[in-house]
N, CA and C atoms as an extended XYZ file, in Angstrom:
609
Properties=species:S:1:pos:R:3:atomname:S:1:resname:S:1:resid:I:1 pbc="F F F"
N       -98.416      120.424       97.408 N   MET     1
C       -99.184      119.550       98.299 CA  MET     1
C      -100.584      119.253       97.653 C   MET     1
N      -101.050      120.490       96.881 N   GLU     2
C      -102.403      120.630       96.471 CA  GLU     2
C      -102.709      119.171       95.643 C   GLU     2
N      -101.552      119.137       94.499 N   TYR     3
C      -101.318      117.751       93.919 CA  TYR     3
C      -101.173      116.396       94.524 C   TYR     3
N      -100.636      116.628       96.040 N   LEU     4
C      -100.982      115.441       97.083 CA  LEU     4
C      -101.931      114.936       97.234 C   LEU     4
N      -102.968      115.773       97.579 N   ILE     5
C      -104.327      115.621       98.301 CA  ILE     5
C      -105.224      115.062       97.675 C   ILE     5
N      -104.502      115.900       95.945 N   ALA     6
C      -105.578      115.311       94.907 CA  ALA     6
C      -105.334      113.919       94.618 C   ALA     6
N      -104.293      113.389       94.679 N   ALA     7
C      -103.893      112.258       94.250 CA  ALA     7
C      -104.483      111.101       95.268 C   ALA     7
N      -104.280      111.323       96.385 N   ILE     8
C      -104.729      110.739       97.812 CA  ILE     8
C      -106.534      110.745       97.877 C   ILE     8
N      -106.422      111.793       97.582 N   THR     9
C      -108.405      112.079       97.442 CA  THR     9
C      -108.722      110.735       96.030 C   THR     9
N      -108.164      111.290       95.182 N   GLY    10
C      -108.772      110.702       94.087 CA  GLY    10
C      -108.821      108.955       93.664 C   GLY    10
N      -107.528      108.592       94.004 N   TYR    11
C      -106.902      106.980       94.585 CA  TYR    11
C      -108.497      106.456       95.359 C   TYR    11
N      -108.785      107.004       97.214 N   LEU    12
C      -109.526      106.486       97.770 CA  LEU    12
C      -110.545      106.409       97.118 C   LEU    12
N      -111.410      108.193       96.444 N   PHE    13
C      -112.610      107.859       95.894 CA  PHE    13
C      -112.522      106.453       95.134 C   PHE    13
N      -111.786      106.449       94.044 N   GLY    14
C      -111.837      105.567       92.610 CA  GLY    14
C      -111.805      104.079       93.363 C   GLY    14
N      -110.853      103.766       94.435 N   SER    15
C      -110.930      102.043       94.848 CA  SER    15
C      -112.286      101.956       95.781 C   SER    15
N      -113.288      102.383       96.147 N   VAL    16
C      -114.606      102.020       96.112 CA  VAL    16
C      -115.257      100.935       95.028 C   VAL    16
N      -114.956       99.860       94.967 N   ASN    17
C      -115.187       99.552       94.060 CA  ASN    17
C      -116.859       98.501       93.801 C   ASN    17
N      -117.423       99.220       93.284 N   MET    18
C      -119.487       99.236       93.667 CA  MET    18
C      -119.803       97.515       92.779 C   MET    18
N      -118.562       97.248       91.826 N   ALA    19
C      -119.073       96.086       91.013 CA  ALA    19
C      -118.796       94.894       91.992 C   ALA    19
N      -117.624       95.154       92.812 N   TYR    20
C      -117.058       93.996       93.467 CA  TYR    20
C      -118.513       93.384       94.727 C   TYR    20
N      -118.702       94.812       95.275 N   ILE    21
C      -119.745       94.996       96.456 CA  ILE    21
C      -121.135       94.249       96.044 C   ILE    21
N      -121.468       95.011       94.694 N   ILE    22
C      -122.988       94.514       94.393 CA  ILE    22
C      -123.049       92.885       93.802 C   ILE    22
N      -121.849       92.895       93.270 N   SER    23
C      -122.104       91.323       92.380 CA  SER    23
C      -121.572       90.089       93.877 C   SER    23
N      -121.297       90.828       95.014 N   LYS    24
C      -121.098       89.830       96.193 CA  LYS    24
C      -122.392       90.051       96.993 C   LYS    24
N      -123.334       90.827       96.928 N   SER    25
C      -124.606       91.223       97.659 CA  SER    25
C      -125.831       89.945       96.790 C   SER    25
N      -125.515       89.707       95.657 N   ARG    26
C      -126.313       89.148       94.612 CA  ARG    26
C      -125.509       87.455       94.454 C   ARG    26
N      -124.675       87.145       95.318 N   GLY    27
C      -124.176       85.652       95.523 CA  GLY    27
C      -122.898       85.387       94.493 C   GLY    27
N      -122.574       86.947       93.448 N   VAL    28
C      -121.724       86.511       92.283 CA  VAL    28
C      -120.142       86.864       92.626 C   VAL    28
N      -119.269       86.323       92.159 N   ASN    29
C      -118.256       86.793       92.482 CA  ASN    29
C      -117.752       87.553       91.205 C   ASN    29
N      -117.413       88.600       91.128 N   ILE    30
C      -117.420       89.032       89.797 CA  ILE    30
C      -116.495       89.153       89.433 C   ILE    30
N      -115.275       88.630       89.452 N   LYS    31
C      -113.715       87.748       89.105 CA  LYS    31
C      -113.780       87.011       88.523 C   LYS    31
N      -114.506       85.650       88.931 N   ALA    32
C      -114.996       84.566       88.587 CA  ALA    32
C      -116.228       84.033       87.388 C   ALA    32
N      -116.953       85.278       86.844 N   VAL    33
C      -117.695       85.315       85.601 CA  VAL    33
C      -117.249       86.566       84.586 C   VAL    33
N      -117.984       86.081       83.339 N   GLY    34
C      -118.030       87.125       81.981 CA  GLY    34
C      -116.543       86.773       82.210 C   GLY    34
N      -116.206       88.331       82.087 N   SER    35
C      -114.851       88.945       81.233 CA  SER    35
C      -113.718       89.230       82.214 C   SER    35
N      -114.591       88.471       83.837 N   HIS    36
C      -113.751       88.530       85.051 CA  HIS    36
C      -113.007       90.089       85.313 C   HIS    36
N      -113.781       90.834       85.200 N   ASN    37
C      -113.331       92.006       85.443 CA  ASN    37
C      -113.922       92.687       86.520 C   ASN    37
N      -113.516       93.838       87.279 N   ALA    38
C      -114.839       94.295       88.579 CA  ALA    38
C      -115.137       95.640       88.026 C   ALA    38
N      -116.293       95.304       86.619 N   GLY    39
C      -116.587       96.980       86.721 CA  GLY    39
C      -118.185       97.037       85.931 C   GLY    39
N      -118.302       97.476       86.210 N   ALA    40
C      -119.836       97.812       85.348 CA  ALA    40
C      -120.176       97.554       84.549 C   ALA    40
N      -119.224       96.608       83.158 N   SER    41
C      -119.588       96.297       81.839 CA  SER    41
C      -119.670       94.169       82.099 C   SER    41
N      -119.083       93.690       83.134 N   ASN    42
C      -119.192       92.995       83.418 CA  ASN    42
C      -120.158       92.877       84.472 C   ASN    42
N      -120.156       93.091       85.229 N   VAL    43
C      -122.183       93.510       85.769 CA  VAL    43
C      -123.101       93.454       85.017 C   VAL    43
N      -123.465       94.370       84.205 N   PHE    44
C      -124.057       94.024       83.124 CA  PHE    44
C      -124.078       93.037       82.638 C   PHE    44
N      -123.530       93.026       81.981 N   ILE    45
C      -123.420       91.380       81.308 CA  ILE    45
C      -123.427       89.874       81.892 C   ILE    45
N      -122.799       90.170       83.528 N   SER    46
C      -123.194       88.678       84.560 CA  SER    46
C      -124.200       89.181       85.415 C   SER    46
N      -124.272       89.346       85.788 N   VAL    47
C      -125.704       90.090       87.552 CA  VAL    47
C      -126.501       90.506       86.580 C   VAL    47
N      -126.594       91.458       85.454 N   GLY    48
C      -127.937       92.077       85.444 CA  GLY    48
C      -127.579       93.426       84.344 C   GLY    48
N      -128.959       93.869       84.229 N   LYS    49
C      -128.525       95.631       83.024 CA  LYS    49
C      -129.048       96.299       84.511 C   LYS    49
N      -129.774       96.091       85.094 N   VAL    50
C      -130.294       97.338       86.265 CA  VAL    50
C      -128.876       97.410       86.848 C   VAL    50
N      -128.300       96.064       87.658 N   PHE    51
C      -127.111       96.782       88.255 CA  PHE    51
C      -126.073       96.840       87.744 C   PHE    51
N      -125.852       96.857       86.590 N   GLY    52
C      -124.526       97.552       85.732 CA  GLY    52
C      -125.035       98.703       85.518 C   GLY    52
N      -126.013       99.376       85.291 N   VAL    53
C      -126.458      100.757       85.207 CA  VAL    53
C      -126.126      101.762       86.356 C   VAL    53
N      -126.327      100.696       87.442 N   ALA    54
C      -126.365      101.650       88.356 CA  ALA    54
C      -124.592      101.279       89.006 C   ALA    54
N      -123.989      100.698       88.563 N   VAL    55
C      -122.621      100.674       89.461 CA  VAL    55
C      -121.856      100.989       87.849 C   VAL    55
N      -121.689      101.446       86.688 N   GLY    56
C      -121.549      102.479       85.888 CA  GLY    56
C      -121.855      104.401       86.305 C   GLY    56
N      -123.005      104.546       86.717 N   ALA    57
C      -123.325      105.694       87.643 CA  ALA    57
C      -122.720      105.948       88.754 C   ALA    57
N      -122.454      104.911       89.365 N   PHE    58
C      -121.939      105.300       91.093 CA  PHE    58
C      -119.704      105.779       90.348 C   PHE    58
N      -119.303      104.396       89.202 N   ASP    59
C      -118.010      104.905       88.751 CA  ASP    59
C      -118.248      105.895       88.388 C   ASP    59
N      -118.768      106.497       87.585 N   VAL    60
C      -118.708      108.168       87.171 CA  VAL    60
C      -119.217      108.850       87.681 C   VAL    60
N      -119.703      108.953       88.678 N   LEU    61
C      -119.786      109.647       89.760 CA  LEU    61
C      -118.557      110.227       90.425 C   LEU    61
N      -117.837      108.741       91.281 N   LYS    62
C      -117.094      108.886       91.552 CA  LYS    62
C      -115.449      109.491       91.787 C   LYS    62
N      -115.199      109.478       89.898 N   ALA    63
C      -114.247      110.142       89.801 CA  ALA    63
C      -114.681      111.804       89.402 C   ALA    63
N      -115.788      111.987       89.601 N   PHE    64
C      -116.646      113.474       89.438 CA  PHE    64
C      -116.286      113.749       90.397 C   PHE    64
N      -116.684      113.945       91.048 N   CYS    65
C      -117.358      113.978       92.785 CA  CYS    65
C      -115.607      114.358       93.441 C   CYS    65
N      -114.243      113.363       93.454 N   ALA    66
C      -112.899      113.879       93.553 CA  ALA    66
C      -112.810      114.975       92.974 C   ALA    66
N      -112.882      114.730       91.376 N   SER    67
C      -112.398      116.817       90.836 CA  SER    67
C      -112.952      117.525       91.486 C   SER    67
N      -114.149      117.638       91.555 N   GLN    68
C      -115.542      118.428       92.166 CA  GLN    68
C      -114.176      119.042       93.519 C   GLN    68
N      -114.441      118.017       94.487 N   LEU    69
C      -113.670      118.203       96.138 CA  LEU    69
C      -112.450      119.246       95.807 C   LEU    69
N      -111.639      118.310       95.381 N   ILE    70
C      -110.334      119.099       94.692 CA  ILE    70
C      -110.737      120.348       93.964 C   ILE    70
N      -111.274      120.528       92.968 N   ALA    71
C      -111.815      122.188       92.838 CA  ALA    71
C      -112.008      122.863       94.157 C   ALA    71
N      -112.760      122.570       94.803 N   PHE    72
C      -113.603      123.546       96.315 CA  PHE    72
C      -112.658      123.622       96.707 C   PHE    72
N      -111.704      122.566       96.923 N   LEU    73
C      -110.398      122.726       98.061 CA  LEU    73
C      -109.565      123.865       97.668 C   LEU    73
N      -109.220      123.719       96.398 N   PHE    74
C      -107.697      124.467       95.300 CA  PHE    74
C      -108.958      125.408       94.441 C   PHE    74
N      -109.543      126.219       94.138 N   PRO    75
C      -110.695      126.377       93.099 CA  PRO    75
C      -109.192      127.276       92.118 C   PRO    75
N      -108.451      127.852       92.456 N   GLU    76
C      -107.512      128.450       91.414 CA  GLU    76
C      -106.145      127.076       90.991 C   GLU    76
N      -106.610      125.808       91.010 N   THR    77
C      -105.984      124.721       90.210 CA  THR    77
C      -106.723      124.107       89.930 C   THR    77
N      -107.375      123.823       88.899 N   PHE    78
C      -107.408      123.257       87.608 CA  PHE    78
C      -107.183      122.116       87.006 C   PHE    78
N      -105.774      122.090       87.203 N   GLU    79
C      -104.700      120.452       86.706 CA  GLU    79
C      -104.766      119.986       87.685 C   GLU    79
N      -104.909      120.431       88.893 N   ALA    80
C      -104.649      119.746       90.422 CA  ALA    80
C      -105.912      118.723       90.298 C   ALA    80
N      -107.464      119.649       90.180 N   ALA    81
C      -108.831      118.421       90.306 CA  ALA    81
C      -108.809      117.647       89.176 C   ALA    81
N      -108.346      117.858       87.949 N   VAL    82
C      -108.505      117.027       86.784 CA  VAL    82
C      -107.813      115.622       87.298 C   VAL    82
N      -106.821      116.269       87.708 N   PHE    83
C      -105.515      114.753       88.421 CA  PHE    83
C      -106.072      114.277       89.467 C   PHE    83
N      -106.974      114.544       90.215 N   ALA    84
C      -107.708      113.846       91.576 CA  ALA    84
C      -108.834      112.910       90.459 C   ALA    84
N      -109.582      113.140       89.626 N   GLY    85
C      -109.981      112.305       88.773 CA  GLY    85
C      -109.578      111.343       87.847 C   GLY    85
N      -107.885      111.532       87.444 N   VAL    86
C      -107.074      110.158       86.773 CA  VAL    86
C      -106.828      109.529       88.395 C   VAL    86
N      -106.398      110.107       89.292 N   MET    87
C      -105.943      109.388       90.498 CA  MET    87
C      -107.302      108.414       90.941 C   MET    87
N      -108.488      108.626       90.997 N   ALA    88
C      -109.842      107.786       90.570 CA  ALA    88
C      -109.897      106.776       89.743 C   ALA    88
N      -109.132      107.070       88.462 N   ILE    89
C      -108.952      105.878       87.866 CA  ILE    89
C      -108.254      104.513       87.862 C   ILE    89
N      -106.827      105.752       88.740 N   VAL    90
C      -106.134      104.582       88.935 CA  VAL    90
C      -106.607      103.623       89.929 C   VAL    90
N      -107.397      104.548       91.147 N   GLY    91
C      -107.831      103.585       91.968 CA  GLY    91
C      -108.855      102.477       91.824 C   GLY    91
N      -108.964      102.995       91.047 N   HIS    92
C      -110.223      101.933       89.989 CA  HIS    92
C      -110.108      100.628       89.869 C   HIS    92
N      -108.973      101.203       89.079 N   ILE    93
C      -107.775       99.608       88.154 CA  ILE    93
C      -106.794       98.847       89.113 C   ILE    93
N      -106.784       99.777       90.148 N   PHE    94
C      -105.412       98.803       91.756 CA  PHE    94
C      -106.233       99.201       92.228 C   PHE    94
N      -107.261       99.125       93.082 N   PRO    95
C      -108.163       99.054       94.663 CA  PRO    95
C      -106.779       98.540       95.172 C   PRO    95
N      -106.615       98.780       96.465 N   PHE    96
C      -105.735       98.373       97.751 CA  PHE    96
C      -105.930       97.079       98.184 C   PHE    96
N      -107.408       97.137       98.743 N   TRP    97
C      -107.952       95.931       98.949 CA  TRP    97
C      -108.549       95.214       98.579 C   TRP    97
N      -108.238       95.016       97.107 N   MET    98
C      -108.587       93.898       96.086 CA  MET    98
C      -107.558       93.614       95.516 C   MET    98
N      -106.718       93.741       95.968 N   LYS    99
C      -104.932       93.220       95.911 CA  LYS    99
C      -104.862       93.758       94.226 C   LYS    99
N      -104.579       94.861       94.040 N   PHE   100
C      -105.160       95.732       92.932 CA  PHE   100
C      -104.944       95.343       91.586 C   PHE   100
N      -106.646       94.602       91.927 N   SER   101
C      -107.405       93.798       90.670 CA  SER   101
C      -108.551       94.357       90.544 C   SER   101
N      -109.014       95.667       89.793 N   GLY   102
C      -110.319       95.825       90.037 CA  GLY   102
C      -110.644       96.489       88.337 C   GLY   102
N      -111.586       97.106       88.173 N   GLY   103
C      -111.985       97.289       86.834 CA  GLY   103
C      -110.790       97.826       85.868 C   GLY   103
N      -111.447       98.492       84.604 N   LYS   104
C      -110.438       98.568       83.182 CA  LYS   104
C      -110.677       99.545       83.030 C   LYS   104
N      -111.083      101.152       84.110 N   GLY   105
C      -111.344      102.254       84.043 CA  GLY   105
C      -111.953      103.057       83.329 C   GLY   105
N      -113.041      102.659       82.023 N   LEU   106
C      -114.322      103.121       81.603 CA  LEU   106
C      -114.761      104.614       82.490 C   LEU   106
N      -115.962      103.190       83.366 N   ALA   107
C      -116.512      104.389       83.984 CA  ALA   107
C      -115.528      106.404       84.627 C   ALA   107
N      -115.054      105.611       85.603 N   PRO   108
C      -114.150      106.647       85.987 CA  PRO   108
C      -113.550      107.525       85.237 C   PRO   108
N      -112.997      107.087       83.660 N   PHE   109
C      -112.684      108.193       82.989 CA  PHE   109
C      -113.672      108.915       82.383 C   PHE   109
N      -114.999      108.243       82.170 N   MET   110
C      -115.476      109.364       81.241 CA  MET   110
C      -116.304      110.310       82.983 C   MET   110
N      -116.165      109.436       84.291 N   GLY   111
C      -115.961      110.958       84.739 CA  GLY   111
C      -115.777      112.481       84.947 C   GLY   111
N      -114.138      111.608       84.748 N   THR   112
C      -113.314      112.843       85.004 CA  THR   112
C      -113.551      113.876       83.549 C   THR   112
N      -113.960      112.757       81.892 N   VAL   113
C      -114.274      113.729       81.416 CA  VAL   113
C      -115.508      114.403       81.223 C   VAL   113
N      -116.381      114.378       82.181 N   LEU   114
C      -117.228      115.118       82.487 CA  LEU   114
C      -117.327      116.148       83.281 C   LEU   114
N      -115.688      116.218       84.490 N   PHE   115
C      -115.608      117.862       84.593 CA  PHE   115
C      -114.713      118.261       84.049 C   PHE   115
N      -113.911      117.608       83.364 N   VAL   116
C      -113.649      118.435       82.080 CA  VAL   116
C      -113.959      119.567       81.309 C   VAL   116
N      -114.749      118.591       80.439 N   ASP   117
C      -116.047      119.517       79.559 CA  ASP   117
C      -117.093      118.168       79.735 C   ASP   117
N      -118.013      119.284       79.796 N   TRP   118
C      -120.079      118.253       79.405 CA  TRP   118
C      -120.078      117.848       78.206 C   TRP   118
N      -119.237      118.984       77.555 N   ARG   119
C      -119.811      118.541       76.111 CA  ARG   119
C      -118.991      117.438       75.849 C   ARG   119
N      -118.119      117.543       75.840 N   VAL   120
C      -117.007      116.575       75.604 CA  VAL   120
C      -117.064      114.928       76.170 C   VAL   120
N      -117.739      115.047       77.594 N   PHE   121
C      -118.337      114.111       77.865 CA  PHE   121
C      -119.833      113.625       76.594 C   PHE   121
N      -120.231      114.493       76.482 N   ILE   122
C      -121.257      113.283       75.584 CA  ILE   122
C      -121.622      113.345       74.572 C   ILE   122
N      -120.393      113.684       73.739 N   ALA   123
C      -119.543      113.744       72.229 CA  ALA   123
C      -119.160      111.817       72.873 C   ALA   123
N      -118.144      111.644       73.785 N   PHE   124
C      -117.786      110.412       73.850 CA  PHE   124
C      -118.695      109.172       74.575 C   PHE   124
N      -119.926      109.920       75.282 N   ALA   125
C      -120.981      108.770       75.255 CA  ALA   125
C      -121.219      108.318       74.222 C   ALA   125
N      -121.775      109.326       72.996 N   VAL   126
C      -122.651      109.040       71.865 CA  VAL   126
C      -121.333      108.328       71.332 C   VAL   126
N      -120.603      108.189       71.238 N   ILE   127
C      -119.366      107.063       70.601 CA  ILE   127
C      -119.304      105.976       71.257 C   ILE   127
N      -119.416      106.262       71.820 N   ILE   128
C      -119.563      104.634       73.117 CA  ILE   128
C      -120.481      103.912       72.237 C   ILE   128
N      -122.216      104.579       72.620 N   ALA   129
C      -123.677      103.952       72.562 CA  ALA   129
C      -123.062      103.545       71.113 C   ALA   129
N      -122.965      104.245       70.120 N   ALA   130
C      -122.592      103.835       68.869 CA  ALA   130
C      -122.164      102.963       68.370 C   ALA   130
N      -121.049      102.817       69.122 N   ILE   131
C      -120.032      102.099       68.760 CA  ILE   131
C      -120.083      100.572       69.136 C   ILE   131
N      -121.043      100.541       70.738 N   THR   132
C      -121.205       99.501       71.446 CA  THR   132
C      -122.422       98.837       70.403 C   THR   132
N      -123.309       99.617       70.403 N   LEU   133
C      -124.531       99.075       69.350 CA  LEU   133
C      -124.838       98.519       68.226 C   LEU   133
N      -123.154       98.813       67.601 N   ILE   134
C      -122.941       98.395       66.357 CA  ILE   134
C      -122.264       97.156       65.689 C   ILE   134
N      -121.071       97.475       67.026 N   THR   135
C      -120.210       96.000       66.932 CA  THR   135
C      -120.739       94.854       68.335 C   THR   135
N      -121.415       95.554       69.245 N   ASP   136
C      -121.892       94.664       70.468 CA  ASP   136
C      -120.548       94.761       71.720 C   ASP   136
N      -119.395       95.828       71.044 N   TYR   137
C      -118.456       95.607       72.281 CA  TYR   137
C      -118.309       96.396       72.297 C   TYR   137
N      -118.753       96.890       73.891 N   ILE   138
C      -117.928       98.317       74.677 CA  ILE   138
C      -116.983       98.570       74.716 C   ILE   138
N      -115.829       97.316       74.306 N   ALA   139
C      -114.487       97.538       74.757 CA  ALA   139
C      -114.243       98.555       73.523 C   ALA   139
N      -114.457       98.321       72.666 N   VAL   140
C      -113.905       99.074       71.331 CA  VAL   140
C      -114.691      100.649       71.373 C   VAL   140
N      -115.715      100.838       71.771 N   GLY   141
C      -115.926      102.071       72.050 CA  GLY   141
C      -115.132      102.860       73.384 C   GLY   141
N      -114.558      102.208       74.122 N   THR   142
C      -113.787      102.695       75.431 CA  THR   142
C      -112.108      102.755       74.343 C   THR   142
N      -111.494      101.797       73.863 N   LEU   143
C      -110.296      102.347       73.024 CA  LEU   143
C      -110.552      103.277       72.373 C   LEU   143
N      -111.609      103.477       71.439 N   ALA   144
C      -111.380      105.129       70.729 CA  ALA   144
C      -111.222      106.257       71.789 C   ALA   144
N      -112.572      106.029       72.938 N   VAL   145
C      -112.166      107.845       73.104 CA  VAL   145
C      -111.360      107.680       73.708 C   VAL   145
N      -110.132      106.986       75.039 N   SER   146
C      -109.283      107.340       75.930 CA  SER   146
C      -108.374      107.177       74.817 C   SER   146
N      -108.535      107.017       73.241 N   LEU   147
C      -107.664      107.424       72.357 CA  LEU   147
C      -107.953      109.202       71.998 C   LEU   147
N      -108.709      109.825       71.635 N   LEU   148
C      -109.627      110.731       71.631 CA  LEU   148
C      -109.109      111.427       72.278 C   LEU   148
N      -108.369      111.216       73.702 N   MET   149
C      -108.282      112.779       75.364 CA  MET   149
C      -108.017      113.278       74.730 C   MET   149
N      -105.988      112.457       75.022 N   PRO   150
C      -104.972      113.071       75.011 CA  PRO   150
C      -105.246      113.734       73.295 C   PRO   150
N      -105.770      113.526       72.667 N   ILE   151
C      -105.294      114.429       71.651 CA  ILE   151
C      -106.624      115.810       71.582 C   ILE   151
N      -107.781      115.680       72.406 N   TYR   152
C      -108.644      116.752       72.620 CA  TYR   152
C      -107.905      117.636       72.966 C   TYR   152
N      -107.317      116.924       74.218 N   ALA   153
C      -106.471      117.913       75.460 CA  ALA   153
C      -105.389      119.019       74.859 C   ALA   153
N      -105.304      118.521       73.762 N   ALA   154
C      -103.806      118.843       73.231 CA  ALA   154
C      -104.391      120.326       71.713 C   ALA   154
N      -105.802      119.215       71.393 N   ALA   155
C      -106.013      120.494       70.321 CA  ALA   155
C      -106.876      121.786       71.074 C   ALA   155
N      -107.250      121.153       72.384 N   ALA   156
C      -108.170      122.329       73.419 CA  ALA   156
C      -106.486      123.191       74.570 C   ALA   156
N      -106.202      122.842       73.837 N   LYS   157
C      -105.084      123.759       74.540 CA  LYS   157
C      -104.680      123.438       75.979 C   LYS   157
N      -105.180      122.147       76.584 N   TYR   158
C      -105.159      122.270       78.056 CA  TYR   158
C      -103.607      121.888       78.845 C   TYR   158
N      -102.354      122.429       77.921 N   GLY   159
C      -101.680      122.370       78.633 CA  GLY   159
C      -100.874      120.815       78.389 C   GLY   159
N       -99.656      121.093       78.233 N   VAL   160
C       -98.582      120.123       78.459 CA  VAL   160
C       -98.994      119.199       79.910 C   VAL   160
N       -98.470      119.118       80.585 N   PHE   161
C       -99.248      118.382       81.537 CA  PHE   161
C      -100.056      117.359       81.547 C   PHE   161
N      -101.511      117.935       80.820 N   LEU   162
C      -103.023      117.515       81.308 CA  LEU   162
C      -102.891      116.452       80.031 C   LEU   162
N      -101.971      117.107       79.159 N   THR   163
C      -102.071      116.316       77.902 CA  THR   163
C      -100.759      114.829       77.915 C   THR   163
N      -100.240      115.294       78.735 N   VAL   164
C       -99.189      114.027       78.524 CA  VAL   164
C       -99.910      113.247       79.727 C   VAL   164
N      -100.937      113.724       81.088 N   ILE   165
C      -101.191      112.853       81.865 CA  ILE   165
C      -102.587      111.871       80.883 C   ILE   165
N      -102.868      112.609       80.474 N   PHE   166
C      -104.107      111.288       79.291 CA  PHE   166
C      -103.766      110.941       78.578 C   PHE   166
N      -102.125      111.432       77.859 N   ALA   167
C      -101.629      110.741       76.840 CA  ALA   167
C      -101.294      109.064       77.723 C   ALA   167
N      -101.026      108.899       79.055 N   LEU   168
C      -100.500      107.829       79.958 CA  LEU   168
C      -101.078      107.371       80.163 C   LEU   168
N      -102.849      108.003       80.413 N   LEU   169
C      -103.703      107.365       80.802 CA  LEU   169
C      -104.193      106.668       79.858 C   LEU   169
N      -104.518      106.952       78.583 N   CYS   170
C      -104.642      105.984       77.294 CA  CYS   170
C      -104.153      104.771       77.366 C   CYS   170
N      -102.501      104.741       77.419 N   ALA   171
C      -101.707      104.020       77.048 CA  ALA   171
C      -102.466      103.024       78.493 C   ALA   171
N      -102.605      103.184       79.677 N   LEU   172
C      -103.056      102.156       80.801 CA  LEU   172
C      -103.868      102.240       80.169 C   LEU   172
N      -105.315      102.610       80.006 N   ILE   173
C      -106.222      102.381       79.124 CA  ILE   173
C      -106.393      100.714       78.320 C   ILE   173
N      -105.495      101.189       77.173 N   TRP   174
C      -105.513      100.054       76.785 CA  TRP   174
C      -104.495       98.933       76.969 C   TRP   174
N      -103.487       98.774       77.532 N   PHE   175
C      -102.781       97.863       78.100 CA  PHE   175
C      -104.106       96.889       79.120 C   PHE   175
N      -104.430       97.864       79.787 N   LYS   176
C      -105.685       96.783       81.000 CA  LYS   176
C      -106.897       96.030       79.704 C   LYS   176
N      -106.767       96.555       78.377 N   HIS   177
C      -107.515       96.169       77.750 CA  HIS   177
C      -107.017       94.876       76.275 C   HIS   177
N      -106.033       94.584       77.098 N   ILE   178
C      -105.062       93.489       76.247 CA  ILE   178
C      -105.641       92.241       75.801 C   ILE   178
N      -106.143       92.205       76.919 N   ASP   179
C      -107.265       90.482       77.157 CA  ASP   179
C      -108.013       90.644       75.862 C   ASP   179
N      -109.117       91.749       75.958 N   ASN   180
C      -110.017       92.569       75.147 CA  ASN   180
C      -109.777       91.820       73.699 C   ASN   180
N      -108.580       92.333       73.595 N   ILE   181
C      -108.046       93.116       71.931 CA  ILE   181
C      -108.061       91.575       71.730 C   ILE   181
N      -107.346       90.783       72.461 N   LYS   182
C      -106.684       89.425       71.742 CA  LYS   182
C      -108.214       88.251       71.523 C   LYS   182
N      -109.726       88.600       72.608 N   ARG   183
C      -110.619       87.946       72.331 CA  ARG   183
C      -111.211       88.446       71.410 C   ARG   183
N      -111.836       90.122       71.145 N   LEU   184
C      -111.754       90.400       69.794 CA  LEU   184
C      -110.969       90.225       68.150 C   LEU   184
N      -110.058       90.150       68.257 N   LEU   185
C      -108.918       89.370       66.826 CA  LEU   185
C      -109.297       87.806       66.982 C   LEU   185
N      -109.835       87.170       68.137 N   LYS   186
C      -110.031       85.543       67.834 CA  LYS   186
C      -112.076       85.787       67.860 C   LYS   186
N      -112.369       86.645       67.856 N   GLY   187
C      -114.104       86.623       68.189 CA  GLY   187
C      -114.506       86.311       69.237 C   GLY   187
N      -114.060       86.470       70.332 N   GLU   188
C      -113.982       85.482       71.033 CA  GLU   188
C      -114.636       86.562       72.505 C   GLU   188
N      -114.791       87.680       72.134 N   GLU   189
C      -114.772       88.657       73.259 CA  GLU   189
C      -116.519       88.809       73.608 C   GLU   189
N      -116.416       88.882       74.281 N   ILE   190
C      -118.464       89.026       75.508 CA  ILE   190
C      -119.529       90.124       74.936 C   ILE   190
N      -120.462       89.660       73.944 N   GLY   191
C      -120.948       91.383       73.855 CA  GLY   191
C      -121.875       92.156       75.051 C   GLY   191
N      -122.247       93.281       75.019 N   MET   192
C      -123.265       93.332       76.051 CA  MET   192
C      -124.337       92.738       75.420 C   MET   192
N      -124.668       92.389       74.462 N   PHE   193
C      -125.963       92.332       74.312 CA  PHE   193
C      -126.173       90.691       73.602 C   PHE   193
N      -125.253       90.046       73.422 N   GLY   194
C      -126.061       89.137       72.379 CA  GLY   194
C      -124.350       87.999       72.175 C   GLY   194
N      -123.128       88.717       71.357 N   LYS   195
C      -122.577       87.724       70.721 CA  LYS   195
C      -121.667       86.777       72.387 C   LYS   195
N      -121.122       85.912       72.322 N   ASN   196
C      -120.597       84.863       73.305 CA  ASN   196
C      -121.551       85.295       74.829 C   ASN   196
N      -122.550       85.415       74.388 N   LYS   197
C      -123.104       85.507       76.440 CA  LYS   197
C      -123.332       84.545       76.686 C   LYS   197
N      -122.666       83.256       76.203 N   LYS   198
C      -123.262       81.893       76.601 CA  LYS   198
C      -121.914       81.852       77.943 C   LYS   198
N      -120.742       82.837       77.072 N   LYS   199
C      -119.561       82.697       78.359 CA  LYS   199
C      -119.163       83.146       79.412 C   LYS   199
N      -120.577       84.077       79.774 N   ALA   200
C      -120.817       84.901       81.159 CA  ALA   200
C      -121.962       84.293       82.030 C   ALA   200
N      -121.421       82.879       82.245 N   VAL   201
C      -122.321       81.831       82.857 CA  VAL   201
C      -121.516       81.607       84.402 C   VAL   201
N      -122.189       82.053       85.310 N   LYS   202
C      -121.948       82.139       86.701 CA  LYS   202
C      -120.811       80.986       87.115 C   LYS   202
N      -120.220       81.013       88.115 N   GLN   203
C      -119.272       80.418       88.322 CA  GLN   203
C      -119.111       80.028       89.989 C   GLN   203
């Protein structure tokens, strides 16, 4: 029962797509500009830096709060609370009200990591920031930290369930970034601060 409640709670929290809501309020169809992704990085590129940061913060918090709520309701089931955060990521990527086409999961992933261990959250944030500053591509940092999380879960002995969950989550995030990987290989990926910025023209 704990896991069912966690799954439903997490998914509903995650399905609130602030990237779409804020962009629409600014007269922008976020699915038709930039990377065509309804996430914080595309809002940052296509709508504005302040709006992008706000969306990113919201997306981190929705996963974190979903986990915290389940932890409050079921304090003896840490795995269920983490599962709620994971399902928030799923809801973010596949929101039912957007025809299951949302963001790519980085911000709610970080929210789940924050719940698991704030020190890992800070380490991952530093890694993402460093890689983004060096390459101008946040997708590279996203792929790196998503790969590191199941390795960390195994090393920290979080158990088979959470290690497998994070491994599956890593696979999902990499799958959602296939187009980014293809654009990176072709040198066509839109940079956060400069590279190929002209491709983020509003349509």
